[in-house]
Phi, psi and omega in degrees: 000318180295324179297317179294318179297317179296319178297318179295318179297319179296318179296318178297319178296318179297314179297321179296316178296317178298321178299316178297318179296318180293324178295317179296317178297318179298318178298317178297317180294324177295321177296316179297317179299315180299319178296314180296319179297315180297316180293319177301314180296322176296315179296321178296319178297317178297316179302314182292325177294315179295321178302318180290318181298323183273010171084021176276009177086168178291142180282152175275135183305328179298328179301315180296314181292330176299315180292322178296319179293318178300325180281352180078027184248026187298332182271004189246354187236000000 
């Protein structure tokens, strides 16, 4: 019985450590995602400004949202 309890405790410890590692990794990935999302939106704004400056006409707002949707950033803008 003690052997089973020790094995279970060891398994719980391993799972807990893995959980901590995954949480840290998730936090890092969220920071990277936020940076990429912000940069994408800045580049899209520059693109739309240049498009207007070079005489391609005013962009349709749907055009901007299409690119945001294609990038998977619909909840961020």
